[in-house]
N, C-alpha and C positions, 0 to 999 in steps of 0.2 A: 674806828676811824680809818678811812682809806689811806694806804701807804703810797707816798709819792716817790720816795727814795729810801734805799737801805744800802749802806756800805759799812765797812769796818769801823768807821768813825761817827756816822750820823744816821739817824732815822728821821724822816720827815713825813708827817701825817697832816691831814686836814679834816676838820669836822665842819661840814657845810652848815649844819643845823646851828651849832654854837658859833659859827663864823670865826673859827680858830685854826690857825696853822701852828704846828708844834714841831720844833727841832730839838731832838734829844741827842746829846753827845755821849759817846761811849767812853770807857776808861782807857781805851787803847791810845797811847800817845802817838802823835804825828812823828814820822821819822825825820822830817826836814821842814823848813819853812815853805819850800816849794810844794811839798805834799799837803801841808796844812792849807795853803792857799787854794790848791786844786780841789780839795775836798769841800771847802767852803763855797767855791764857785759851783760845784755840783749841787749843793744845797740851794744856792741862789737860782740856778736854772730850774730846779724842781719847783721852787716857789713861783717863778715866772710862769711856768706851764699852768699852774692852777689859778693864777691871778691873785693879786694882793689887795686890790681895791675892796674895801668893806670888811676885810679880815683883820683880826688882831693876831699877834705873834707871841708865842711863849717859847723861849729858848731855855732848855733844861740842861744846865751845866753841872749838875750835882756830881756826876761821875767823872768829870774831866779832871785831868791832872793840870794844875796851874803852870803856866809858862810865862816868864817875864824877861827872857833874854831879848836883846835888841832886835834880832831878826824876826822873831815871832810877834813882838810888839808892833813893829813896823807893818807887818802883814795884816795884823788885826786892824790897825788904823785905816789901812786901804780898804779892807773888806767890809767893815761894819756898815758904811753907808750903802754899799752895794746890796748886801744881804737884807738889811733892815728897812730899806726905803719902801714907801708906799703903803705901809700898814697903818691901820687906824690907831692902834696902840701896841706897845711892845713891853714885855716883861721878861726879866731874866731870873731864873730859878737857880739858886746856889745852895750849897750844903753848909758852907762855913762863913764865918765873919771875914776871914782873910779873902775868900772869893768875892764877897760883897764889896770889900774895900777896893779890890783890884778893878771891879766893874765900875764902881763909883769914880775912881780915878779916870777911867776912860770917858765917863760921862762929862767930867769937868773939861776934858780935852776936846770933845766933839760937840758939846752943847745939845745933844739929842736927849729929849725927855724919855725916860724909861722907868719902870718900877723894878726894883731889885729886892729880892728877899728869899727866905727859905720856907715860907709858908705858902704852899701851892694853892690852897683854897683862897687865900687872900689875893694872890696874883690873878687867879682866874676870875674872881669878883671884879677886880680892876679892869681886866681885859674885856669883860662882858658889858662894861658901862657904855653909855652913850658917847658918840664921837665928840671930841673936844672942839670947842669953838675958838675962833680968833687966831688961828695959827697961820 
């Protein structure tokens, strides 16, 4: 898959054949909410350059260290709609049940439909499905 971005925190790739963009989070923690926000905006700009229309997005958070302090939570709430907008489908790959619960809590707050799980094959099947109707 061609690489669109690589920094200490994220790798962004796109597979035009599978119509899939993939964001993989490293285990390196962000030093501050400002750095966290800047790195996610780098991801968003990379996704903008490739174009989002017709693509699905897989966000692989298996290696990420969970953060739930208020500053990081607020930054994530601001960034999610910017980074995840415009994709046909979105799936979040997590390693633990706790990670899935944290993502599910965010879903309840923003109302955006995503599939969350630890089974990569299942998420990829979901992402390859036909576009949803009636949204």
